[in-house]
N, C-alpha and C positions, 0 to 999 in steps of 0.2 A: 444827367439826362437833360434833354432839351425841354424847355418849358412850353406848355400849351399844345403839345402834339399827342399826348397820351390820353386815352379815354379815362373817365372817372371810375375808380375801383371802389366799390361799396358793398354793403351787406344786402343780400336778398334772401327770400325764403323759397325753397324748392319743395313742391308738393308732388309726391310719388303717386302712381296709379292706385295704390291701395289706401290713399288718404294720409299716410304718414308725411311729416314735414321735417325739414332740417334747414338750418341757416348756413350760408356760405358767402364768400366774397366773390364778386363777379363784376364784369363791365356791362352786364345785361340790364336794360331798363334804368329805373331810378332807384335810389335808396328805399328799401322797404317793399319793393315790388315782389309779386309772387310768380314764380315760373312753374306752371302746371305741365307735367310731363304726360305725353300720350303713350310713350313706350319707355320702359325702364328695365332694370335687371330682374324685376319681379315678374315681368310679362313677356319679354323678348325671347324668342326661341333660341337665340345664340347662347343664352345663359340657362334657360329652363330645360333644354334638351328636347323640346317639342318638335324640332325640325329634323329629327332622325329619319323620319319617313322620306323626306326630300333627299337626304344623303343616300339612302338605300335605293331610291328611284333613280338617281343619277348614276350610281354604281351599276345598276341593271342596264341602263342605256349604253354605258361604256362597254360592258360585256357583250351586249347585242351588236354594237358596232364592230368590235374586235372579231366576233364570230362571223359576221357578214363579210368582212373584208380581209379575212385571214389569208386567203390565197393570193392576194395582190401584193405587189412590191417585190423587193429583193428576197431571194431565198437564201437561207444559211447553208453553207457548205459543210458536209460531214468530214471532208478530207482535212487532215492535219498537215500543216506545212512543216517540212523538215529543215 
């Protein structure tokens, strides 16, 4: 590896939203710094399932769009080609 072009890789402490902490290696900050998370797997809807109402809402919008514009566009032919 080339000398002098890579950031320093050191240990930091990560503090989760519930107060738990763990130590990891990172290029963030300086050795011994604490990275406090605003969002993590304990609170984000992608992991907690709290966003299901949004998914259902989006599915309803798609269905509404499909019903509204069902008559537009190319029609499928019932004739079978021989």
